[in-house]
C-alpha positions as CSV (number, residue, x, y, z in Angstrom):
1,M,-11.6,-0.9,-29.9
2,K,-14.6,1.5,-29.3
3,L,-15.8,2.6,-26.1
4,L,-18.8,4.8,-24.7
5,A,-18.4,6.2,-21.4
6,L,-21.0,8.1,-19.1
7,D,-21.2,9.4,-15.6
8,T,-24.3,11.1,-13.9
9,S,-23.3,10.2,-10.1
10,T,-22.6,14.1,-8.7
11,E,-23.4,17.5,-9.7
12,A,-21.6,16.9,-12.9
13,C,-22.9,15.0,-16.1
14,S,-20.2,13.7,-18.7
15,A,-20.0,11.4,-21.6
16,A,-17.1,10.3,-23.7
17,V,-16.3,8.1,-26.6
18,Y,-12.7,6.2,-27.2
19,A,-12.5,5.3,-30.6
20,D,-9.3,3.9,-31.8
21,G,-6.8,6.0,-29.9
22,A,-9.2,9.1,-30.3
23,M,-11.2,10.8,-27.7
24,F,-14.4,13.0,-27.8
25,C,-15.7,14.0,-24.5
26,E,-18.5,16.4,-23.3
27,F,-18.6,17.8,-19.4
28,A,-20.9,20.1,-17.7
29,L,-22.3,21.0,-14.2
30,T,-25.9,20.6,-14.1
31,P,-27.5,19.8,-10.9
32,R,-31.1,18.3,-11.4
33,A,-30.8,18.3,-15.1
34,H,-29.0,15.1,-15.7
35,T,-32.1,13.1,-17.4
36,Q,-32.5,16.2,-19.7
37,L,-28.8,16.2,-21.0
38,I,-27.1,13.0,-21.0
39,L,-28.9,11.4,-24.0
40,P,-27.9,14.6,-26.1
41,M,-24.5,14.4,-24.5
42,V,-24.3,10.7,-25.5
43,E,-25.5,11.5,-29.0
44,K,-23.2,14.6,-29.4
45,V,-19.9,12.5,-28.8
46,L,-20.8,9.5,-30.8
47,A,-21.6,12.0,-33.7
48,E,-18.1,13.6,-33.3
49,A,-16.3,9.8,-33.5
50,G,-18.3,9.5,-36.3
51,L,-20.1,6.5,-34.8
52,R,-23.6,4.6,-34.2
53,L,-24.2,3.4,-30.9
54,A,-24.2,0.3,-32.7
55,D,-20.6,0.3,-33.3
56,V,-19.3,0.6,-30.2
57,D,-17.7,-2.7,-28.2
58,A,-19.3,-1.6,-24.7
59,L,-20.3,1.0,-22.6
60,A,-18.7,2.3,-19.5
61,V,-20.6,4.0,-16.5
62,G,-19.6,5.5,-13.2
63,C,-21.6,3.1,-10.7
64,G,-20.9,5.5,-7.7
65,P,-20.3,6.4,-4.7
66,G,-22.0,9.5,-5.3
67,A,-25.6,11.0,-5.4
68,F,-28.4,8.3,-5.0
69,T,-30.6,9.8,-7.8
70,G,-27.6,10.5,-10.0
71,I,-26.0,7.1,-9.8
72,R,-29.2,5.6,-10.6
73,I,-29.9,7.9,-13.6
74,G,-26.7,6.8,-14.5
75,V,-26.7,2.9,-14.4
76,G,-30.2,3.1,-15.9
77,V,-29.3,5.3,-19.2
78,A,-26.1,2.8,-19.5
79,Q,-28.2,-0.2,-19.1
80,G,-31.0,1.0,-21.4
81,L,-28.7,1.9,-24.2
82,A,-26.7,-1.4,-23.9
83,M,-29.7,-3.4,-24.2
84,A,-30.9,-1.6,-27.2
85,A,-27.8,-2.1,-28.7
86,D,-26.9,-5.5,-27.4
87,K,-23.7,-4.4,-25.7
88,P,-22.0,-5.2,-22.7
89,V,-21.3,-2.9,-19.7
90,I,-18.3,-1.6,-17.5
91,A,-19.2,-0.7,-14.4
92,L,-16.6,1.6,-12.9
93,S,-15.8,3.2,-9.4
94,T,-16.5,7.5,-9.5
95,L,-13.7,7.5,-7.0
96,A,-11.1,5.3,-9.2
97,A,-12.2,7.9,-12.1
98,L,-11.0,10.7,-9.7
99,A,-7.9,9.2,-9.0
100,Q,-7.2,8.5,-12.4
101,Q,-7.9,12.1,-13.4
102,A,-5.3,13.2,-10.4
103,Y,-2.8,11.0,-12.5
104,M,-3.6,12.5,-15.6
105,Q,-3.7,16.2,-14.9
106,H,-1.7,16.4,-12.0
107,G,0.9,13.6,-12.5
108,A,-0.3,12.1,-9.1
109,T,0.9,8.5,-8.2
110,Q,-0.8,8.6,-4.9
111,V,-4.4,9.7,-4.3
112,L,-6.6,10.2,-1.8
113,A,-10.1,10.7,-3.2
114,A,-13.0,12.2,-1.3
115,L,-16.6,13.2,-2.2
116,D,-19.0,15.1,0.0
117,A,-21.5,12.2,0.9
118,R,-23.3,14.9,2.7
119,M,-24.7,14.3,6.6
120,G,-21.1,15.1,7.8
121,E,-19.5,12.4,5.9
122,V,-17.2,11.6,3.0
123,Y,-17.2,9.1,0.5
124,W,-13.4,7.9,0.4
125,G,-10.9,6.0,-1.3
126,Q,-7.2,5.6,-1.4
127,Y,-5.3,5.1,-4.5
128,A,-1.7,4.3,-6.2
129,L,-0.7,4.0,-9.8
130,Q,0.3,0.5,-11.4
131,D,1.2,0.5,-15.1
132,G,-0.6,3.7,-15.7
133,L,-3.8,3.1,-14.0
134,M,-4.9,3.8,-10.3
135,Q,-5.5,1.0,-8.2
136,L,-7.6,1.0,-5.0
137,Q,-5.6,0.4,-1.9
138,G,-7.9,-1.0,1.0
139,V,-11.5,-0.5,0.2
140,Q,-14.1,2.5,-0.8
141,Q,-16.0,3.4,2.3
142,V,-18.0,6.4,3.7
143,C,-16.9,7.9,7.0
144,A,-16.3,11.0,8.9
145,P,-13.3,13.2,7.7
146,A,-11.9,12.8,11.1
147,D,-12.0,9.0,10.9
148,A,-10.8,8.8,7.1
149,P,-8.0,6.0,7.0
150,L,-4.6,7.8,7.7
151,P,-1.7,6.7,5.3
152,E,1.5,6.0,7.1
153,T,3.6,7.7,4.0
154,T,3.7,11.2,2.7
155,G,3.5,12.3,-0.6
156,W,-0.5,11.7,-1.2
157,F,-2.3,14.1,-3.7
158,A,-6.0,15.0,-2.5
159,I,-9.0,15.4,-5.1
160,G,-12.8,15.6,-5.2
161,H,-15.1,18.0,-3.6
162,G,-15.1,16.4,-0.5
163,W,-11.9,18.2,0.4
164,A,-13.7,21.3,-0.2
165,A,-16.8,20.5,2.1
166,Y,-14.8,19.2,4.9
167,A,-11.4,21.4,4.1
168,E,-10.9,22.2,8.1
169,A,-11.1,18.8,9.2
170,L,-9.3,17.3,6.5
171,Q,-6.4,19.3,6.1
172,A,-6.2,19.0,9.8
173,R,-5.7,15.2,9.9
174,F,-4.1,14.9,6.7
175,G,-1.7,18.0,6.0
176,D,1.5,16.8,6.5
177,K,0.8,13.8,4.3
178,L,-0.5,15.7,1.4
179,S,1.5,17.1,-2.1
180,G,-1.2,18.8,-3.4
181,V,-5.1,19.3,-3.5
182,D,-7.4,19.6,-6.0
183,A,-10.9,20.2,-4.3
184,E,-12.6,21.2,-7.4
185,S,-12.8,18.3,-9.6
186,L,-15.6,15.5,-10.1
187,P,-15.8,12.2,-11.7
188,A,-16.0,12.6,-15.4
189,A,-16.3,10.3,-18.3
190,E,-13.2,11.5,-20.0
191,F,-11.1,9.9,-17.1
192,M,-13.0,6.7,-16.9
193,L,-12.2,5.7,-20.4
194,P,-8.4,4.4,-19.5
195,L,-9.9,2.4,-16.9
196,A,-12.5,1.1,-19.1
197,I,-10.1,0.3,-22.1
198,A,-7.9,-1.8,-19.2
199,A,-11.3,-3.6,-18.2
200,W,-12.2,-4.3,-21.6
201,Q,-9.0,-5.8,-22.5
202,A,-9.2,-7.9,-19.2
203,G,-12.6,-9.3,-20.4
204,R,-14.4,-7.2,-17.2
205,A,-17.4,-6.2,-19.5
206,A,-20.5,-7.8,-18.7
207,A,-24.2,-7.9,-19.5
208,P,-26.2,-4.5,-18.8
209,E,-28.0,-6.1,-15.9
210,E,-25.0,-6.8,-13.7
211,A,-24.3,-3.3,-13.6
212,Q,-25.4,-2.2,-10.4
213,P,-25.2,1.3,-8.3
214,V,-22.6,1.4,-5.4
215,Y,-24.2,3.4,-2.6
216,L,-21.9,2.7,0.3
217,R,-24.5,4.4,2.6
218,N,-26.6,1.0,2.5
219,K,-29.2,2.2,5.1
220,I,-30.4,5.1,3.2
221,A,-30.4,3.1,0.0
222,L,-32.4,0.5,1.4
223,T,-34.6,2.9,2.9
224,T,-35.3,4.7,-0.3
225,Q,-35.9,1.4,-2.1
226,E,-38.4,0.2,0.5
227,R,-39.9,3.4,0.2
228,L,-40.2,3.2,-3.6
229,A,-41.4,-0.1,-3.3
230,G,-44.3,0.5,-0.9
231,Q,-45.7,3.2,-3.6
232,R,-46.1,0.5,-6.3
């Protein structure tokens, strides 16, 4: 099995390849430089793996939530590469990637993932480990930190830059529920690979055009799309 993953949904830009048990990864914090760097990153990880794009079985992409422009860049690049190589695409949640990172780096089995959504809100997801993979509990949502769903149990690990952007409000609400906090991490293609492998094995790869951005804040997405349509 050979998979290529990429993500540009936040300030971070990343690409990774899984090739028969080996992983090759590139990651950089590159605000406003995703369009210049993502394709060279893809070329580098493929070269390190000794592969061509035509050799991979599928492409995986972080489809959001995250920055509106960043999500569109990532999904667009993944679709373009997949169409050119006649490969399917696996659309993955950026919050799930963060939760998987919390497990792989910190051994967390219960995770509260939060990304800064601006406008006084966070993109939020609650995850629990099952068979080595993080599974969403409930739904992904955008909400004010004070309104984020409160779990009944303790021992939850917090991850994502939403925990830095709204540290006071989130700590006030979840402080006694937490086992630890990683407020620096951003979604990365490396941690999408285990999710992509499971999705590929379960037959969840789809045609490139079926990979769609996940914005959560639908009003902003719709307004922007309408504005762009009006400029055509």
